[in-house]
C-alpha positions in Angstrom: 0.0 0.0 0.0 1.4 3.3 -1.0 2.0 6.1 1.5 -0.2 9.2 0.9 1.6 11.9 -1.2 2.2 15.2 0.5 3.2 17.6 -2.3 5.6 20.3 -1.3 6.9 22.6 -4.1 10.0 23.4 -2.0 11.1 20.1 -0.5 10.7 16.5 -1.7 11.2 14.2 1.3 12.9 10.9 0.6 11.3 7.8 2.1 13.8 4.9 2.5 13.2 1.3 3.7 15.3 0.3 6.7 15.1 -3.6 6.4 11.6 -4.0 7.8 9.0 -3.2 5.2 6.7 -1.7 7.9 9.4 0.7 9.1 10.1 3.9 7.2 12.6 6.6 7.8 12.3 10.2 6.5 15.3 12.2 5.7 15.3 15.9 5.1 17.5 18.9 5.2 15.3 21.6 6.8 17.5 24.3 8.3 17.0 24.9 12.0 16.4 28.5 13.0 17.1 29.9 16.5 13.5 30.8 17.0 10.3 30.1 15.0 9.0 32.9 12.9 6.2 35.0 14.5 2.5 34.9 13.4 1.6 37.7 11.1 -1.5 39.8 10.7 -3.6 38.6 7.7 -4.2 42.2 6.4 -0.5 42.8 5.5 0.7 39.2 5.7 3.0 39.3 2.6 4.7 42.5 3.7 5.2 41.2 7.2 6.7 37.9 6.0 9.1 39.8 3.8 9.9 42.1 6.7 10.7 39.2 9.1 13.0 37.5 6.6 14.8 40.8 5.8 15.2 41.5 9.5 16.9 38.1 10.1 19.2 38.7 7.1 20.2 42.0 8.5 20.8 40.6 12.0 22.8 37.8 10.5 20.5 35.1 11.8 20.0 34.0 8.2 23.2 33.8 6.2 24.0 33.7 2.5 23.4 30.2 1.0 21.2 29.2 4.0 18.0 27.3 3.3 14.7 28.5 4.6 12.4 26.0 6.4 10.1 24.0 4.2 7.0 25.6 2.9 4.8 23.7 5.2 6.9 24.4 8.3 7.4 28.1 7.5 3.7 28.6 6.8 2.8 27.0 10.2 5.4 29.2 12.0 4.0 32.3 10.4 0.4 31.4 10.8 -0.4 32.0 7.1 -1.6 29.9 4.2 0.8 28.4 1.7 -0.5 30.6 -1.0 0.3 33.7 1.0 3.7 32.4 1.8 4.4 31.6 -1.8 3.5 35.1 -2.8 6.0 36.5 -0.3 8.7 34.1 -1.5 8.1 35.0 -5.1 8.6 38.7 -4.2 11.8 37.9 -2.4 13.0 35.9 -5.4 12.1 38.8 -7.7 14.1 41.2 -5.4 17.1 38.9 -5.7 17.2 37.8 -2.0 16.3 34.2 -2.5 16.6 31.5 -5.2 14.1 28.7 -5.5 15.6 25.3 -6.4 13.7 22.1 -7.4 14.3 18.5 -6.5 15.1 16.4 -3.5 17.6 19.0 -2.2 15.5 21.9 -3.3 13.9 24.7 -1.4 14.2 28.5 -0.9 17.9 29.6 -0.5 19.3 33.0 0.4 21.5 34.4 -2.3 25.1 35.0 -1.6 25.1 38.3 -3.4 22.4 40.8 -4.4 24.4 42.8 -7.0 22.3 41.6 -9.9 19.1 42.7 -8.3 20.8 46.0 -7.3 21.9 46.5 -10.9 18.4 46.0 -12.2 17.0 48.4 -9.5 19.4 51.1 -10.6 18.6 50.5 -14.3 14.9 50.8 -13.6 15.6 54.1 -11.8 17.7 55.3 -14.7 14.9 54.5 -17.1 12.6 56.9 -15.3 14.8 59.9 -16.0 17.5 61.1 -18.4 20.9 59.8 -17.4 24.1 61.7 -17.8 27.1 59.4 -18.6 29.4 61.9 -17.0 27.9 61.0 -13.7 28.7 57.3 -14.3 32.3 58.2 -15.2 32.7 60.4 -12.0 31.4 57.7 -9.7 33.4 54.9 -11.3 36.6 57.0 -11.1 36.1 57.7 -7.3 35.4 54.0 -6.6 38.1 52.5 -8.8 40.7 54.9 -7.4 40.1 53.3 -4.1 40.1 49.9 -5.7 43.5 50.2 -7.4 45.0 51.7 -4.2 43.9 48.6 -2.3 44.9 46.3 -5.1 48.4 47.6 -4.9 48.5 46.6 -1.2 46.5 43.4 -1.2 46.4 41.8 -4.7 48.5 38.6 -5.2 51.0 38.3 -8.0 48.7 35.6 -9.4 45.8 38.0 -9.5 47.8 40.6 -11.3 48.8 38.0 -13.9 45.2 37.1 -14.4 44.3 40.7 -14.9 47.1 41.1 -17.4 45.9 38.0 -19.3 42.4 39.5 -19.5 43.8 42.7 -21.0 45.9 40.8 -23.5 42.9 38.8 -24.7 40.8 42.0 -24.8 43.3 43.9 -26.9 43.6 41.1 -29.3 39.8 40.9 -29.6 39.7 44.7 -30.2 41.9 44.3 -33.3 40.8 41.0 -34.6 37.2 40.1 -33.6 34.1 41.9 -34.9 31.7 40.6 -32.3 31.1 43.7 -30.2 29.2 41.8 -27.4 32.3 39.6 -26.9 34.6 42.5 -26.7 32.3 44.3 -24.3 32.2 41.2 -22.1 36.0 41.3 -21.9 36.1 45.0 -20.9 33.5 44.3 -18.2 35.5 41.3 -17.1 38.7 43.4 -16.7 37.1 45.9 -14.3 35.2 43.2 -12.4 38.5 41.3 -11.8 40.1 44.6 -10.8 37.4 45.1 -8.2 38.0 41.7 -6.7 41.7 42.4 -6.3 41.0 45.1 -3.7 39.7 42.3 -1.3 36.9 44.6 -0.1 33.5 43.0 -0.4 31.6 46.3 -0.3 33.7 47.8 -3.1 33.2 44.7 -5.2 29.5 44.7 -4.6 29.2 48.4 -5.6 31.3 47.8 -8.7 28.9 45.2 -10.1 25.9 47.4 -10.6 28.0 50.2 -12.1 29.5 47.8 -14.6 26.0 46.5 -15.6 24.9 50.1 -16.1 28.0 50.6 -18.2 27.2 47.5 -20.3 23.6 48.7 -20.8 24.9 52.1 -21.9 27.3 50.6 -24.5 24.6 48.3 -25.8 22.4 51.3 -26.5 25.2 53.5 -28.0 26.8 50.9 -30.2 30.5 49.8 -30.9 33.6 51.9 -31.5 37.3 51.3 -31.4 39.2 51.6 -28.2 42.9 50.9 -28.7 43.9 54.0 -26.5 42.0 52.3 -23.7 44.4 49.3 -23.8 47.4 51.5 -23.6 46.2 53.0 -20.3 45.3 49.5 -19.0 48.7 48.2 -19.7 50.1 51.1 -17.7 47.7 50.2 -14.9 48.7 46.6 -14.8 52.4 47.6 -14.7 51.7 50.0 -11.8 50.0 47.1 -9.9 53.0 44.9 -10.5 55.3 47.7 -9.2 52.9 48.1 -6.2 52.8 51.8 -7.0 49.4 53.3 -6.0 50.3 56.8 -7.4 51.1 55.4 -10.9 48.0 53.2 -10.8 45.8 56.1 -10.1 47.5 58.1 -12.8 46.9 55.4 -15.3 43.3 55.1 -14.2 42.8 58.9 -14.5 44.1 58.8 -18.1 41.8 55.9 -18.8 38.7 57.7 -17.6 39.9 61.0 -19.3 39.8 59.1 -22.6 36.2 58.2 -21.8 35.3 61.7 -20.8 36.7 63.2 -24.0 34.7 60.8 -26.1 31.6 61.7 -24.2 32.2 65.4 -24.7 33.0 64.9 -28.4 29.5 63.4 -28.8 27.8 66.4 -27.1 25.5 66.2 -24.2 25.4 62.4 -23.7 22.2 61.1 -22.2 21.8 57.3 -21.7 18.1 57.3 -21.7 17.1 53.7 -22.6 14.0 55.0 -24.2 15.7 57.5 -26.5 15.5 56.8 -30.2 18.8 56.1 -32.0 18.7 59.6 -33.6 18.9 61.2 -30.1 22.1 59.3 -29.2 25.6 60.6 -30.0 27.5 58.8 -32.6 30.1 56.3 -31.3 30.6 54.8 -27.9 33.5 54.2 -25.6 35.0 51.2 -24.0 34.4 50.8 -20.3 
């Protein structure tokens, strides 16, 4: 006789025989929490569920990669229906805080990084108003000045070699490969790797959204050559090898000065995603 099925979209519990056909053992991987979640008021149940989970993330009770209790258990703790809980979890998934996984080891897991969701939030905000590319350049210059200074102090020789390798591939692609999306990916990869070399999680997290905005900007503006960009990047890599923060900042300043001059040559540069092509300046610049 088959055991009754208890469908749970987050967790499939395995039932295994132990030698006696009448004995069954359940195995599961529900994460234990220090305290059960509190009952919520039905009127604003979804908002309160989200608030409780956010609060536990902020207090470090819930950590990146941790799994939430099963849908059944969490709904009981909160005193809400499964449908209400599912709506709250879907909103958390949309905001980038959790990821839903299927299968026997599935469930709702906290994401390790929210930079993708932050990038999308910033892009949505940009879409609501005209966006000046000079603002992007100014902010990136301030942040990356800090990054190269810290990279001179903390980056390993292996990390600098990896950055140099990315630059070599990127320069080769600039001269020999027509695929602009591929070349753009390499430019973004260079700056993302640079941000990691500072060994500062906050700086790396802030860099991610700025690079995604940069990517969006280039995709709208279209391709252009950028060999001068590679000259300043080679200088930057050498400054990192020499552990010379002053030279690194100078190379970075020249790099962003190239971008600034290209922007000015195109007139008032607005990165409004909704603008028709005729309203955009001709040419783009490499990140």
